[in-house]
Backbone as CSV, one residue per row, in Angstrom:
resi,resn,N_x,N_y,N_z,CA_x,CA_y,CA_z,C_x,C_y,C_z
1,MET,97.033,111.617,-166.664,95.535,111.560,-166.534,95.032,110.614,-167.711
2,THR,95.661,110.549,-168.881,95.190,109.833,-169.891,95.180,108.360,-169.496
3,LYS,96.233,107.789,-168.948,96.335,106.512,-168.401,95.174,106.321,-167.511
4,LEU,94.884,107.124,-166.567,93.969,106.951,-165.578,92.546,106.837,-166.090
5,LEU,92.229,107.689,-167.196,90.920,107.641,-167.791,90.789,106.331,-168.662
6,ILE,91.903,105.853,-169.352,91.906,104.561,-170.069,91.457,103.506,-169.139
7,ALA,92.250,103.468,-167.858,91.922,102.370,-167.044,90.506,102.465,-166.427
8,ALA,90.048,103.701,-166.341,88.611,103.863,-165.728,87.620,103.347,-166.841
9,ALA,88.005,103.849,-167.966,86.873,103.391,-169.138,86.932,101.972,-169.490
10,ALA,88.164,101.240,-169.362,88.135,99.896,-169.418,87.380,99.061,-168.555
11,THR,86.996,99.733,-167.303,86.359,99.010,-166.219,84.966,99.539,-166.129
12,ALA,84.895,100.957,-165.789,83.574,101.428,-165.436,82.687,101.510,-166.759
13,PHE,83.125,101.961,-167.779,82.185,102.165,-168.998,81.611,100.790,-169.371
14,VAL,82.400,99.720,-169.241,81.819,98.440,-169.686,81.058,97.748,-168.584
15,ALA,81.218,98.407,-167.280,80.426,97.740,-166.296,78.975,98.208,-166.282
16,ALA,78.706,99.187,-166.951,77.271,99.710,-167.123,76.654,99.695,-168.635
17,PRO,76.692,98.397,-169.149,76.332,98.349,-170.555,74.886,98.570,-170.927
18,ALA,74.048,98.488,-169.907,72.605,98.663,-170.213,72.098,100.122,-170.009
19,LEU,72.881,101.167,-169.910,72.576,102.528,-169.747,71.661,102.978,-170.815
20,ALA,70.675,103.810,-170.548,69.974,104.394,-171.693,70.683,105.642,-172.182
21,ALA,70.514,105.695,-173.601,71.158,106.847,-174.365,70.786,108.205,-173.726
22,GLY,71.896,109.112,-173.640,71.623,110.396,-173.204,71.599,110.694,-171.733
23,ASP,71.516,109.657,-170.979,71.525,109.859,-169.516,73.046,110.095,-169.066
24,GLU,73.289,111.221,-168.279,74.552,111.560,-167.811,74.851,110.593,-166.608
25,THR,76.035,110.066,-166.629,76.552,109.184,-165.545,77.839,109.825,-164.950
26,VAL,77.818,109.741,-163.679,79.056,110.401,-162.926,79.538,109.246,-162.042
27,PHE,80.816,109.094,-162.136,81.548,107.997,-161.278,82.907,108.531,-160.807
28,THR,83.521,107.972,-159.660,84.759,108.378,-159.365,85.552,107.048,-159.110
29,ARG,86.856,107.175,-159.669,87.763,106.118,-159.670,89.064,106.661,-159.315
30,ASP,89.812,106.091,-158.365,91.141,106.399,-157.861,91.194,107.961,-157.722
31,GLY,90.133,108.446,-157.008,90.167,110.020,-156.678,89.745,110.884,-157.954
32,GLN,89.493,110.455,-159.030,89.179,111.304,-160.292,87.538,111.025,-160.559
33,THR,86.847,112.245,-160.822,85.484,112.048,-160.937,85.239,112.267,-162.547
34,TYR,84.390,111.480,-163.067,84.194,111.505,-164.610,82.604,111.703,-164.685
35,ALA,82.214,112.644,-165.639,80.698,112.691,-165.918,80.699,112.440,-167.611
36,TYR,79.666,111.505,-167.897,79.704,111.189,-169.383,78.287,110.873,-169.810
37,THR,78.096,110.837,-171.185,76.902,110.202,-171.597,77.230,109.274,-172.829
38,LEU,76.150,108.453,-173.043,76.383,107.457,-173.983,75.425,107.661,-175.158
39,SER,75.828,107.508,-176.267,74.871,107.555,-177.519,75.256,106.742,-178.593
40,ALA,74.311,106.357,-179.408,74.517,105.436,-180.513,74.848,106.265,-181.769
41,GLU,75.790,105.796,-182.528,76.332,106.448,-183.788,76.450,105.343,-184.769
42,GLY,75.468,105.012,-185.465,75.484,103.827,-186.416,75.648,102.499,-185.597
43,ASP,76.636,101.775,-185.848,76.780,100.353,-185.108,77.733,100.757,-183.830
44,ALA,78.088,102.064,-183.653,79.104,102.324,-182.532,78.362,102.961,-181.288
45,THR,78.932,102.818,-180.148,78.593,103.562,-178.896,79.507,104.778,-178.632
46,VAL,79.034,105.920,-178.516,79.914,107.051,-178.301,79.839,107.489,-176.778
47,ILE,80.932,107.480,-176.153,81.090,107.919,-174.777,81.712,109.236,-174.743
48,ALA,80.990,110.214,-174.394,81.445,111.695,-174.487,81.332,112.325,-173.056
49,GLY,82.265,112.821,-172.530,82.252,113.479,-171.202,83.425,114.440,-170.920
50,ARG,83.482,114.504,-169.604,84.594,115.424,-168.982,84.979,114.904,-167.611
51,THR,86.211,115.249,-167.289,86.625,115.075,-165.832,85.934,116.175,-165.055
52,VAL,85.862,116.086,-163.736,85.185,116.956,-162.700,86.198,117.163,-161.662
53,PRO,86.732,118.271,-161.289,86.277,119.606,-161.691,87.100,120.161,-162.775
54,GLN,88.152,119.399,-163.351,89.131,119.961,-164.265,88.452,120.307,-165.558
55,ASN,87.378,119.609,-165.986,86.649,119.963,-167.205,87.491,119.465,-168.454
56,ASP,88.366,118.388,-168.335,89.004,117.912,-169.442,88.165,117.063,-170.170
57,PRO,87.966,117.316,-171.589,86.920,116.545,-172.231,87.463,115.296,-172.763
58,PHE,86.548,114.344,-173.035,86.997,113.070,-173.734,85.820,112.549,-174.549
59,ARG,86.192,111.802,-175.628,85.215,111.105,-176.500,85.806,109.964,-177.023
60,LEU,85.048,108.882,-176.773,85.516,107.536,-177.191,84.380,107.056,-178.027
61,VAL,84.800,106.253,-179.233,83.917,105.583,-180.088,84.181,104.107,-179.879
62,VAL,83.096,103.463,-179.418,83.410,101.962,-179.260,82.559,101.149,-180.329
63,ARG,83.494,100.271,-180.864,82.752,99.431,-181.930,83.387,97.999,-181.377
64,GLY,82.226,97.098,-181.230,82.754,95.862,-180.665,83.552,95.943,-179.380
65,ARG,84.694,95.551,-179.474,85.591,95.545,-178.280,86.809,96.552,-178.501
66,THR,86.624,97.343,-179.404,87.676,98.393,-179.646,87.099,99.771,-179.238
67,ALA,87.970,100.521,-178.469,87.543,102.032,-178.312,88.638,102.907,-178.751
68,GLU,88.234,103.920,-179.506,89.121,104.837,-180.120,88.495,106.311,-179.862
69,GLY,89.484,107.199,-179.619,89.037,108.600,-179.474,90.008,109.556,-178.962
70,ASP,89.592,110.564,-178.331,90.452,111.695,-177.947,90.151,111.734,-176.311
71,ILE,91.156,111.879,-175.536,91.136,112.220,-174.136,91.950,113.385,-173.935
72,ASP,91.439,114.515,-173.605,92.042,115.906,-173.371,93.066,116.209,-174.598
73,GLY,92.608,115.899,-175.714,93.340,116.330,-176.847,94.335,115.134,-177.351
74,ARG,94.355,114.136,-176.698,95.506,113.135,-176.961,94.520,111.877,-177.618
75,ARG,95.099,111.397,-178.772,94.571,110.247,-179.408,94.773,108.935,-178.612
76,VAL,93.757,108.100,-178.463,93.916,106.872,-177.816,93.152,105.798,-178.539
77,SER,93.535,104.581,-178.174,92.809,103.425,-178.810,93.258,102.201,-177.926
78,PHE,92.186,101.438,-177.398,92.412,100.410,-176.684,91.335,99.233,-176.746
79,ARG,91.460,98.092,-176.255,90.577,96.943,-176.361,89.766,97.026,-175.048
80,ILE,88.490,96.593,-174.900,87.723,96.623,-173.730,87.291,95.123,-173.656
81,ALA,86.902,94.658,-172.465,86.535,93.301,-171.956,85.374,92.649,-172.831
82,LYS,84.289,93.611,-173.070,83.258,93.174,-173.833,82.499,94.210,-174.500
83,PRO,81.727,94.058,-175.554,81.213,95.196,-176.222,80.058,95.796,-175.467
84,LEU,79.921,97.272,-175.690,78.815,97.919,-175.030,77.539,97.719,-175.643
85,THR,76.518,97.940,-174.932,75.143,97.806,-175.382,74.353,98.835,-174.901
86,LEU,73.772,99.695,-175.678,72.787,100.762,-175.148,71.410,100.230,-174.982
87,ALA,70.627,100.468,-173.977,69.301,100.106,-173.826,68.538,100.630,-174.850
88,ALA,68.788,101.858,-175.278,67.913,102.446,-176.364,68.012,101.550,-177.759
89,ARG,69.366,101.196,-177.940,69.528,100.430,-179.172,68.872,99.100,-179.128
90,THR,68.844,98.399,-177.920,68.204,97.121,-177.829,66.788,97.376,-177.956
91,GLN,66.155,98.370,-177.430,64.658,98.666,-177.539,64.349,98.877,-178.993
92,THR,65.103,99.710,-179.725,64.713,99.884,-181.084,64.914,98.660,-181.922
93,ALA,65.881,97.793,-181.532,65.950,96.400,-182.441,64.725,95.558,-182.138
94,SER,64.168,95.643,-180.948,62.971,94.792,-180.609,61.754,95.462,-181.271
95,VAL,61.598,96.738,-181.435,60.563,97.398,-182.035,60.635,97.093,-183.533
96,ASP,61.790,97.036,-184.074,61.997,96.838,-185.552,61.897,95.380,-185.920
97,ALA,61.891,94.538,-185.040,61.745,93.072,-185.290,60.200,92.612,-185.161
98,ASN,59.359,93.601,-184.713,58.021,93.200,-184.555,57.314,93.622,-185.913
């Protein structure tokens, strides 16, 4: 399951870089369904969620192109294709610039 989630994270989480913080997203890859939210934590993006229906938790902290965290109690670390950007972080930056 860990390898499947890492493969899904490496593709699906980076495929939706403009999601707003706090919106739950559900997707299915290779027959496994995932539900997760994105949030900003300093300069990092946090991906927190669970598998459905197993309810196995995961939490990944993404800084730049590195993702680190826990998947169902197992420590993981991997590189992603491009950095994540939250729409909320972008909106905050443009408000701060004005």
